[in-house]
C-alpha positions in Angstrom: -23.5 4.0 -15.6 -22.7 7.7 -15.7 -19.3 8.3 -14.1 -19.4 12.1 -14.3 -19.0 13.3 -10.7 -21.1 16.2 -9.4 -19.4 18.7 -7.1 -18.3 17.1 -3.8 -19.4 13.6 -5.0 -17.0 10.8 -4.3 -16.2 8.4 -7.0 -14.8 5.0 -5.8 -13.5 4.0 -2.5 -12.4 6.4 0.3 -9.0 6.1 1.9 -10.6 4.1 4.8 -12.3 1.8 2.4 -9.1 1.2 0.4 -7.3 0.2 3.6 -10.2 -2.1 4.6 -10.2 -3.8 1.2 -6.5 -4.4 1.4 -6.8 -5.9 4.9 -9.2 -8.5 3.6 -6.4 -10.0 1.5 -3.9 -10.4 4.3 -3.9 -14.0 5.5 -4.3 -15.2 9.1 -0.9 -15.4 10.9 0.9 -13.0 8.5 3.8 -10.8 9.6 3.1 -7.4 8.0 4.9 -4.1 7.6 2.9 -1.0 6.9 4.2 2.1 5.1 3.3 5.7 6.0 0.0 7.2 5.0 -3.0 5.2 3.8 -1.2 1.9 4.4 -1.1 2.7 8.2 -4.8 2.5 8.2 -4.8 -1.2 7.3 -4.1 -2.1 10.9 -7.5 -0.9 11.9 -9.3 -3.4 9.6 -8.1 -6.9 10.4 -11.1 -9.1 9.8 -12.7 -10.7 12.9 -11.1 -14.0 13.8 -7.9 -13.3 12.0 -4.5 -12.6 13.6 -2.0 -10.3 11.9 1.3 -9.4 13.5 2.5 -5.9 12.6 6.2 -5.1 12.3 8.0 -1.7 12.2 11.4 -0.9 11.0 12.4 0.9 14.1 12.1 -2.2 16.2 8.7 -3.4 17.3 6.9 -6.7 16.5 3.3 -6.7 17.6 2.2 -3.1 16.9 -1.4 -2.3 17.8 -3.7 0.5 16.8 -3.2 4.2 17.4 -3.5 4.9 21.1 -6.3 6.8 22.9 -5.3 9.8 24.9 -5.0 7.6 28.0 -2.8 5.0 26.2 -0.4 7.4 24.6 3.2 6.8 25.3 5.6 9.3 23.6 8.3 6.7 23.6 6.2 4.1 21.7 6.2 5.1 18.0 6.2 3.5 14.6 8.8 4.1 11.8 6.8 7.2 10.7 7.2 8.7 14.2 3.5 8.3 15.0 2.3 7.0 18.4 1.2 3.4 18.4 0.3 0.7 20.9 1.8 -2.7 21.5 -0.3 -5.8 21.7 0.2 -8.5 24.4 3.3 -10.5 23.6 4.9 -7.7 21.6 8.7 -7.5 21.5 11.2 -4.6 21.1 14.6 -4.9 19.4 17.4 -2.9 17.8 16.5 -1.5 14.3 19.4 -3.5 12.9 17.6 -6.7 14.0 14.4 -5.3 12.5 16.1 -4.9 9.1 17.6 -8.4 9.5 14.0 -9.7 9.6 13.2 -7.8 6.4 16.4 -8.7 4.5 16.1 -12.3 5.7 12.7 -12.7 4.0 10.8 -13.2 7.4 8.1 -10.6 6.7 5.1 -11.9 4.7 3.5 -8.8 3.4 4.4 -5.1 3.1 1.8 -2.4 2.2 3.2 0.7 0.7 2.1 3.9 -1.0 3.2 4.9 -4.5 4.0 7.8 -6.7 4.1 5.6 -9.8 3.8 1.9 -10.6 4.7 0.4 -14.0 2.9 -2.3 -15.9 5.8 -4.6 -15.0 5.4 -4.0 -11.2 8.2 -1.4 -10.9 7.7 0.9 -8.0 8.6 4.6 -7.5 7.6 5.9 -4.1 10.4 7.9 -2.5 11.3 10.8 -4.8 10.2 12.7 -7.9 13.8 13.2 -8.8 13.4 16.9 -8.9 16.5 18.9 -7.9 14.7 20.3 -4.8 13.0 17.0 -3.8 13.7 15.9 -0.3 14.9 12.2 -0.3 12.7 10.1 1.9 13.5 6.5 0.9 13.4 5.2 4.5 13.3 1.4 4.5 11.3 1.1 1.3 14.1 -0.4 -0.8 14.9 -3.0 1.8 11.2 -3.8 2.1 10.5 -4.3 -1.6 13.7 -6.5 -1.9 13.1 -8.6 1.2 9.4 -9.0 1.8 7.6 -11.9 0.2 4.5 -10.0 -1.1 4.2 -6.3 -1.9 0.8 -4.5 -1.9 0.4 -0.9 -3.0 -2.3 1.4 -1.9 -2.6 4.6 -3.9 -5.0 7.1 -5.4 -5.4 6.1 -9.1 -4.3 9.5 -10.4 -2.4 12.5 -9.1 -4.1 15.6 -7.8 -4.0 17.0 -11.3 -5.5 13.9 -12.9 -2.3 12.4 -14.3 -2.0 8.6 -14.4 0.1 6.9 -11.7 0.0 3.5 -13.4 2.3 3.8 -16.4 4.3 1.8 -19.0 7.5 2.9 -17.3 8.1 4.9 -14.1 9.7 8.3 -14.8 10.6 8.9 -11.1 13.6 7.2 -9.4 12.8 3.5 -8.7 12.4 1.9 -5.3 12.5 -1.5 -6.9 12.0 -3.4 -10.2 9.2 -5.9 -10.7 8.4 -5.9 -7.0 4.6 -5.1 -6.9 2.1 -7.9 -6.6 -1.2 -6.1 -6.3 -2.4 -2.5 -6.5 -5.4 -1.1 -4.5 -6.6 2.2 -5.8 -9.6 4.3 -5.0 -11.1 2.9 -8.3 -10.2 -0.8 -8.4 -7.9 -3.7 -7.5 -5.3 -4.7 -10.0 -3.0 -7.7 -10.1 0.5 -7.5 -11.6 1.0 -10.6 -13.7 3.6 -11.9 -16.2 1.2 -11.1 -19.0 0.4 -7.5 -17.8 -2.0 -5.8 -15.4 -5.2 -7.6 -14.6 -8.2 -5.7 -13.1 -9.9 -8.0 -10.7 -12.3 -5.8 -8.8 -14.0 -2.4 -9.4 -15.1 0.0 -6.7 -18.9 0.6 -6.5 -20.3 2.6 -9.4 -17.0 2.6 -11.3 -16.8 1.1 -14.8 -13.9 -0.7 -16.4 -13.8 2.1 -19.1 -13.6 4.8 -16.4 -10.5 3.0 -14.9 -8.9 2.4 -18.3 -9.3 6.1 -19.3 -7.2 7.0 -16.2 -4.5 4.3 -16.7 -1.7 4.7 -19.2 -1.4 1.0 -19.9 -3.9 -1.5 -21.3 -5.6 -3.4 -18.6 -7.0 -6.9 -18.8 -10.6 -7.1 -17.6 -10.5 -10.3 -15.5 -14.2 -10.8 -15.1 -15.7 -8.8 -18.0 -16.8 -6.1 -15.5 -18.8 -3.3 -17.0 -20.4 -1.5 -14.1 
């Protein structure tokens, strides 16, 4: 399979498809916190017949999809300050109580973005560490420390083509050994005690194509070649 992209040709999954693929792995009845960016899109793709209860750090349990113009309420926002809806039965509470849910290990899954992920599951997603970088840690450190399962959605490389999956993170860490699974535009990777295991490839992407763009050696879980 030739993986050389022609101009404007997409290789791998789109952002919407990455979010949809991640949503497939969230179990029925889970309490889920979504990070800013691509992770927010996961809420749109709950498989039919499955109930997922979305939580926000600013004090809402039972977050719905983005509102239509008729539904928009400027006082109803998520932690990223974007308008949301509330599903029937939703509850509102102080953000201190919201963090008590996180720190008390009551949230099942958190989906976050990443700047870098190490082969040991270390996560860097809040700052490049540059002197002029604007700190934006938000609740990420609490989430990776207190939520049971951490999923990462990220482009496989930076805009300049540099690998984001590395032996060690060079940016300031959000948490050590916290990532369970990575969903990129090219593949799905599990973080295991024996290293990173590639478990699924995006359409028309080969294992070698992914390996060339990853700075650590991947295990090919299913001998995938296409």
